[in-house]
TIVO-78226 format. One record per residue (C-alpha): residue number from 1; residue in three letters; x negated, y, z. Coordinates in pm, whole numbers. Layout:
<atoms>
  pos  code      px      py      pz
  NUM   ALA       X       Y       Z
...
</atoms>
This chain:
<atoms>
  pos  code      px      py      pz
    1   MET     -14     -19       6
    2   ALA    -117     349     -83
    3   THR    -244     606     178
    4   GLN      13     831     211
    5   LYS    -149    1203     154
    6   LEU     -45    1442     454
    7   TYR      71    1807     327
    8   ALA     113    2007     670
    9   GLY      -8    2378     564
   10   VAL     248    2532     782
   11   LYS     134    2360    1079
   12   LEU    -259    2423    1011
   13   ARG    -149    2781     952
   14   GLU      14    2795    1278
   15   THR    -294    2666    1466
   16   ARG    -531    2927    1320
   17   THR    -278    3214    1388
   18   LYS    -257    3076    1768
   19   LEU    -649    3049    1803
   20   GLY    -666    3382    1677
   21   LEU    -926    3280    1393
   22   THR    -962    3425    1050
   23   GLN    -968    3204     797
   24   LYS   -1333    3243     715
   25   ALA   -1408    3129    1097
   26   PHE   -1127    2865    1092
   27   ALA   -1318    2666     764
   28   GLU   -1644    2666     897
   29   LYS   -1476    2479    1235
   30   LEU   -1324    2241    1009
   31   GLY   -1641    2181     786
   32   VAL   -1428    2304     439
   33   SER   -1485    2551     228
   34   LEU   -1253    2856     212
   35   PRO   -1080    2823    -101
   36   TYR   -1017    2491      20
   37   LEU    -860    2571     333
   38   ASN    -637    2833     152
   39   GLN    -492    2528     -75
   40   MET    -435    2305     238
   41   GLU    -280    2612     411
   42   ASN     -37    2653     109
   43   ASN       1    2254      48
   44   LYS    -162    2231    -286
   45   ARG    -419    1987    -145
   46   PRO    -348    1714     120
   47   ILE    -548    1767     459
   48   SER    -836    1613     431
   49   THR    -984    1331     638
   50   GLY   -1267    1553     739
   51   ALA   -1024    1853     862
   52   VAL    -829    1642    1077
   53   LEU   -1122    1496    1253
   54   ALA   -1228    1855    1344
   55   LEU    -938    1970    1454
   56   ALA    -897    1639    1706
   57   GLN   -1307    1721    1779
   58   GLU   -1330    2092    1817
   59   PHE    -982    2183    1970
   60   GLY    -871    1870    2080
   61   PHE    -549    1916    1890
   62   ASP    -295    1589    1863
   63   VAL    -321    1502    1527
   64   THR     -48    1283    1551
   65   THR     190    1592    1539
   66   LEU      93    1640    1147
   67   SER     246    1309    1063
   68   ILE     582    1345    1171
   69   GLY     809    1628    1186
   70   ASP    1045    1895    1110
   71   SER     949    1835     753
   72   GLU    1062    1457     695
   73   ARG    1371    1531     870
   74   MET    1466    1805     672
   75   VAL    1381    1666     346
   76   SER    1616    1344     470
   77   ASP    1907    1631     528
   78   MET    1833    1811     185
   79   ARG    1857    1466      11
   80   GLU    2198    1367     199
   81   ALA    2307    1768     103
   82   PHE    2212    1735    -276
   83   ALA    2402    1415    -297
   84   ASP    2666    1642    -234
   85   PRO    2886    1695    -595
   86   VAL    2887    2056    -590
   87   PHE    2550    2026    -698
   88   THR    2639    1914   -1044
   89   ASP    2287    1894   -1201
   90   GLY    2211    1651    -961
   91   PRO    1894    1702    -705
   92   PRO    1589    1858    -739
   93   PRO    1284    1628    -729
   94   LEU    1118    1496    -387
   95   ALA     814    1644    -450
   96   ASP    1001    1974    -440
   97   MET    1230    1878    -110
   98   ARG     915    1831      71
   99   LEU     740    2143     -75
  100   ALA     999    2365      35
  101   ALA    1030    2174     380
  102   SER     628    2231     460
  103   ASN     613    2617     309
  104   ALA     911    2711     405
  105   PRO    1109    2553     681
  106   ALA    1319    2869     749
  107   LEU    1453    2891     438
  108   THR    1537    2500     411
  109   ARG    1724    2520     739
  110   ALA    1906    2815     622
  111   PHE    1993    2586     329
  112   LEU    2153    2313     552
  113   ASP    2321    2560     780
  114   LEU    2471    2720     471
  115   HIS    2600    2371     332
  116   ARG    2699    2250     664
  117   ALA    2949    2562     642
  118   TYR    3096    2478     326
  119   ARG    3150    2109     367
  120   GLN    3327    2187     736
  121   SER    3540    2462     544
  122   HIS    3647    2164     290
  123   GLU    3696    1931     553
  124   ARG    3941    2181     764
  125   LEU    4102    2261     458
  126   ALA    4176    1930     354
  127   SER    4324    1821     731
  128   LEU    4518    2155     689
  129   ASP    4334    2291    1015
  130   GLU    4530    2614     976
  131   ILE    4216    2798     916
  132   LEU    4359    3056     705
  133   GLY    4505    3329     910
  134   ARG    4306    3231    1234
  135   GLU    4141    3526    1408
  136   ASP    3872    3257    1488
  137   SER    3815    3096    1115
  138   ARG    3454    3203    1106
  139   ILE    3277    2912     973
  140   ALA    3017    2751    1226
  141   PRO    2869    2467    1328
  142   SER    3111    2247    1544
  143   PRO    2975    2247    1943
  144   TRP    2849    1855    1906
  145   GLU    2687    1904    1565
  146   GLU    2472    2219    1708
  147   VAL    2392    2021    1993
  148   ARG    2251    1714    1789
  149   ASP    2075    1912    1582
  150   PHE    1909    2079    1869
  151   PHE    1775    1740    2030
  152   HIS    1700    1633    1654
  153   TYR    1457    1954    1596
  154   CYS    1289    1889    1935
  155   ASP    1188    1552    1865
  156   ASN    1401    1410    2142
  157   TYR    1108    1523    2380
  158   ILE    1198    1836    2616
  159   ASP     884    1910    2765
  160   ALA     922    2106    3060
  161   VAL    1224    1929    3180
  162   ASP    1053    1556    3147
  163   ARG     754    1712    3344
  164   ALA     976    1875    3597
  165   ALA    1130    1495    3657
  166   GLU     838    1368    3700
  167   ARG     758    1567    3921
  168   VAL    1051    1448    4137
  169   ALA    1006    1082    4089
  170   ASP     668    1123    4165
  171   PRO     630     874    4451
  172   GLU     429    1060    4734
  173   HIS     564     783    5009
  174   GLY     577     459    4812
  175   GLY     833     201    4808
  176   ILE    1127     470    4779
  177   THR    1346     355    4491
  178   SER    1505     664    4247
  179   GLN    1818     616    4414
  180   ASP    1721     680    4769
  181   ARG    1508     957    4668
  182   ALA    1813    1105    4522
  183   THR    2039    1028    4815
  184   ASP    1802    1163    5056
  185   ALA    1766    1498    4861
  186   LEU    2154    1551    4758
  187   ASN    2227    1453    5172
  188   ALA    1992    1690    5277
  189   LEU    2173    1947    5051
  190   GLY    2469    1875    5278
  191   ILE    2640    1645    5019
  192   GLN    2830    1376    5115
  193   ILE    2848    1027    4893
  194   ASP    3189     883    4879
  195   PHE    3236     543    4688
  196   GLN    3597     477    4530
  197   GLY    3792     293    4346
  198   ASP    3861     521    4072
  199   THR    3824     526    3689
  200   VAL    3640     870    3660
  201   LEU    3267     733    3690
  202   ARG    3167    1103    3896
  203   GLY    3347    1372    4068
  204   PHE    3178    1664    4269
  205   SER    3380    1862    4476
  206   PRO    3155    2207    4564
  207   VAL    3468    2298    4807
  208   THR    3414    1983    5045
  209   ARG    3047    1963    4957
  210   THR    3151    1538    4842
  211   LEU    3022    1334    4567
  212   THR    3263    1067    4450
  213   LEU    3098     775    4256
  214   SER    3326     525    4161
  215   LYS    3256     144    4315
  216   PHE    3281     -18    4041
  217   ILE    3020     124    3826
  218   SER    2685    -121    3740
  219   PRO    2364      -8    3974
  220   PRO    2201     136    3694
  221   THR    2497     369    3607
  222   ARG    2520     499    3979
  223   ARG    2139     595    4007
  224   PHE    2192     756    3679
  225   GLN    2520     937    3808
  226   LEU    2365    1031    4127
  227   LEU    2011    1158    3918
  228   LEU    2291    1347    3705
  229   GLN    2427    1526    4016
  230   LEU    2081    1631    4151
  231   ALA    1973    1788    3817
  232   PHE    2300    2002    3816
  233   LEU    2247    2143    4181
  234   THR    1871    2171    4183
  235   GLN    1738    2214    3814
  236   ASN    2003    2490    3718
  237   GLU    1730    2750    3694
  238   LEU    1529    2527    3435
  239   LEU    1833    2429    3270
  240   GLU    1997    2756    3222
  241   ALA    1634    2869    3089
  242   THR    1576    2602    2817
  243   LEU    1937    2695    2708
  244   ASP    1820    3059    2671
  245   LEU    1559    2952    2448
  246   ALA    1779    2725    2212
  247   ARG    1997    3033    2126
  248   PHE    2353    2843    2108
  249   GLN    2590    2993    1888
  250   THR    2935    2889    2092
  251   GLU    2975    2859    2484
  252   GLU    3108    2549    2414
  253   ALA    2795    2420    2257
  254   ARG    2582    2566    2509
  255   GLU    2805    2368    2767
  256   ILE    2779    2037    2610
  257   ALA    2385    2058    2580
  258   LYS    2357    2129    2956
  259   ILE    2524    1821    2998
  260   GLY    2278    1678    2751
  261   LEU    1988    1841    2959
  262   ALA    2097    1747    3240
  263   ASN    2135    1365    3126
  264   TYR    1739    1390    3024
  265   PHE    1620    1456    3365
  266   ALA    1819    1173    3512
  267   GLY    1692     940    3262
  268   ALA    1303    1107    3273
  269   VAL    1318    1077    3674
  270   LEU    1489     697    3615
  271   LEU    1187     607    3413
  272   PRO     911     852    3470
  273   TYR     709     918    3196
  274   HIS     361     773    3252
  275   ALA     485     502    3459
  276   PHE     718     435    3197
  277   LEU     475     449    2958
  278   ASN     203     270    3082
  279   ALA     484     -47    3187
  280   ALA     606     -36    2816
  281   ARG     233     -83    2736
  282   GLU     167    -348    2985
  283   THR     489    -562    2894
  284   ARG     445    -466    2560
  285   HIS     778    -304    2565
  286   ASP    1008    -612    2657
  287   LEU    1322    -408    2729
  288   GLU    1443    -684    3002
  289   LEU    1114    -640    3254
  290   LEU    1109    -279    3195
  291   ALA    1515    -244    3297
  292   ALA    1418    -512    3583
  293   GLN    1112    -266    3706
  294   PHE    1281      51    3705
  295   GLY    1638     -45    3834
  296   ALA    1782      67    3469
  297   SER    2001     -67    3209
  298   ILE    1877    -215    2859
  299   GLU    2042      99    2671
  300   GLN    1876     366    2936
  301   VAL    1541     198    2845
  302   ALA    1585     161    2503
  303   HIS    1675     534    2457
  304   ARG    1396     644    2669
  305   LEU    1137     435    2488
  306   SER    1252     698    2150
  307   THR    1128     974    2381
  308   LEU     787     933    2425
  309   GLN     644    1222    2200
  310   ARG     462    1418    2489
  311   THR     118    1568    2314
  312   GLY    -129    1414    2397
  313   ALA      49    1078    2533
  314   LYS     269     985    2274
  315   GLY     402     583    2277
  316   VAL     494     421    1977
  317   PRO     746     661    1788
  318   PHE    1088     413    1777
  319   TYR    1431     498    1628
  320   PHE    1739     467    1883
  321   VAL    2068     435    1776
  322   ARG    2409     331    1914
  323   VAL    2733     222    1707
  324   ASP    3102     127    1790
  325   GLN    3233    -164    1658
  326   ALA    3407      72    1408
  327   GLY    3031     142    1257
  328   THR    3013     535    1375
  329   ILE    2708     595    1537
  330   THR    2764     783    1836
  331   LYS    2337     836    1930
  332   ARG    2109     848    1747
  333   HIS    1745     974    1718
  334   SER    1421     918    1523
  335   ALA    1082     971    1616
  336   THR     998     757    1311
  337   ARG    1060     843     905
  338   LEU    1409     681     951
  339   GLN    1610     909     968
  340   PHE    2016     854    1003
  341   ALA    2277    1041     729
  342   ARG    2480    1303     926
  343   TYR    2804    1213     806
  344   GLY    2940     879     807
  345   GLY    2788     538     938
  346   ALA    2517     363     917
  347   CYS    2410     121     621
  348   PRO    2597    -241     682
  349   LEU    2285    -445     616
  350   TRP    2138    -328     927
  351   ASN    2110    -566    1199
  352   VAL    2273    -342    1452
  353   HIS    2633    -423    1266
  354   ARG    2599    -772    1387
  355   ALA    2481    -764    1762
  356   PHE    2868    -739    1799
  357   GLU    2877   -1110    1683
  358   THR    2649   -1278    1946
  359   PRO    2671   -1137    2269
  360   GLY    2423   -1135    2550
  361   ARG    2133   -1188    2251
  362   PHE    1856    -968    2083
  363   LEU    1859    -974    1727
  364   ARG    1550    -942    1506
  365   GLN    1539    -803    1158
  366   LEU    1235    -696     917
  367   ALA    1422    -426     690
  368   GLN    1233    -229     413
  369   THR    1445     140     312
  370   PRO    1443     227     -74
  371   ASP    1134     469      13
  372   GLY     933     143      48
  373   LEU     890     194     442
  374   LYS     869    -114     671
  375   TYR    1035    -139     998
  376   PHE    1103    -396    1253
  377   CYS    1437    -379    1415
  378   LEU    1564    -450    1710
  379   ALA    1942    -490    1818
  380   ARG    2178    -619    2117
  381   ASP    2544    -516    2202
  382   VAL    2614    -370    2483
  383   SER    2931    -361    2711
  384   LYS    3063    -122    2961
  385   PRO    3326    -292    3184
  386   ALA    3548     -76    3364
  387   GLY    3621    -267    3649
  388   SER    3972    -388    3653
  389   PHE    4184    -661    3445
  390   LYS    4349    -351    3269
  391   ALA    4096    -172    3200
  392   PRO    3946    -107    2873
  393   VAL    3569    -272    2806
  394   ARG    3357     -53    2589
  395   ARG    3168    -217    2335
  396   TYR    2852     -77    2174
  397   ALA    2556    -183    2018
  398   ILE    2219     -76    2020
  399   GLY    1937     -75    1737
  400   LEU    1561      28    1850
  401   GLY    1282       9    1573
  402   CYS     951     120    1467
  403   GLU     763      88    1172
  404   VAL     580    -274    1102
  405   LYS     245    -140    1129
  406   HIS     345    -101    1553
  407   ALA     514    -414    1534
  408   GLU     157    -591    1689
  409   HIS     271    -403    2032
  410   LEU     614    -552    2039
  411   VAL     672    -892    2211
  412   TYR     973    -969    2023
  413   ALA     795    -949    1676
  414   ASP     501   -1186    1823
  415   ASP     664   -1484    1597
  416   PHE     724   -1227    1248
  417   ASP     499   -1296     932
  418   VAL     525    -872     872
  419   LYS     245    -947     597
  420   ASN     514   -1142     340
  421   ASP     706    -874     153
  422   ARG     977   -1157      73
  423   ALA    1047   -1151     483
  424   PHE    1191    -765     463
  425   GLU    1566    -738     420
  426   PRO    1659    -417     220
  427   ILE    1850    -166     341
  428   GLY    1976     195     306
  429   VAL    2073     539     561
  430   SER    2379     539     383
  431   CYS    2583     463      41
  432   ARG    2626     802     -66
  433   ILE    2224     831    -102
  434   CYS    2126     477    -135
  435   GLU    1928     424    -460
  436   ARG    1972      54    -425
  437   PRO    2132      -5    -776
  438   ASN    2288    -415    -720
  439   CYS    2356    -375    -311
  440   HIS    2661    -629    -253
  441   GLN    2777    -417      58
  442   ARG    2773     -76    -132
  443   SER    3092      88     -47
  444   VAL    3043     408    -245
  445   PRO    2872     433    -570
  446   PRO    2556     720    -482
  447   LEU    2733    1069    -559
  448   GLU    2420    1221    -749
  449   ALA    2431     908   -1013
  450   ARG    2614     889   -1308
  451   LEU    2832     636   -1343
  452   LYS    2871     351   -1643
  453   VAL    3190     150   -1635
  454   ASP    3258    -150   -1879
  455   HIS    3609    -312   -1889
  456   ASN    3486    -624   -2031
  457   ALA    3229    -734   -1802
  458   ARG    3217    -734   -1406
  459   GLY    2874    -802   -1195
  460   ILE    2807    -738    -841
  461   LEU    2977    -380    -838
  462   PRO    3295    -243   -1099
  463   TYR    3049     -35   -1235
  464   GLU    2648      16   -1326
  465   ILE    2473     293   -1180
  466   GLN    2222     495   -1423
</atoms>
């Protein structure tokens, strides 16, 4: 497989600006000529191996941040946007989209915001949402989407919140669990904890200073909810400051994001960064061992693995996803080059959909996306009973995976022949942007393709993709 050339001109220019160096001085530090540095900063040349090494040696720069970041995510989002039929001439070349994402990220984000607003206006009109004549009819991203994009472009890692959580979790007096620590901290604030047989997971009364938790919830969920309430009560200033930097457009988005940040804090206390990273490496990312060691659930462990993106101490870059039985993605994050569709469900050939058929078991899969990248994929069902016979059981499936070059660090991949090309199953991102011409699970044709229909012949599909 050919080595992928690394174009990161914007990142290189930002680094030089932060250091306060001229192009000439920076070129000397990197051991390259001034013209070559100028070409690298403008993405006319890839960053040389020598320059990458010099960045690490001279400036202590984390070079892994050059390979995966906003550019890859924006390219994925642009490909999906250009698949919209409104662009009658079809999508621009992939090279042009990569150039735009690397050289003009602000312009690219503005284009994506514009397309999202256009798409939402059509969806509202189609559903007779009474948009005409309303005083609040200004097109804006939905609060949920705005928050999702915030975490997406933060690489699902919030440094200040993560480090604050790690300080809270620091076991100065060993042997105390995160639940005991949270309970002691809440009691010190004069808060009484009450367990009741209610369907409400958590309820806090500022008047009576009482935190009520359902007695039906599992121990990992109980620990998480205790830590979540602790975040709201003791980390409000940090959460508000982080929200100020995010500059959300609506108050609803800000409130949703605050819950997300509090959830992040709770997960980071339950699974503190360095302790969890070291344990993950030692167990070779065995989810069950990690869950038992930290008193967490399988889902909490899998989600946390996808957030280990701290500069200078990164874990394996994972994607994490959770889907319901209808195939709708309810949680998504990717530190890999695999990006999920913003609209619609995931590829039906992906093993995460089969997890519902084998409850309690891990499903493993070698998969290859249309761009030629290969992944090791892990999936498992997750059931969340409500505690009584008539209460509904919430069922999800979670997926965790990484590029196959990292598979050696996963205990689940030990008996897989990752060098056998025929062992990889073809998967896509979404049918509407998938390029595969003869997929037997295709639900709709790709929006940017021309179709040929022959009434006298029928193959896998009732049409040919041209």
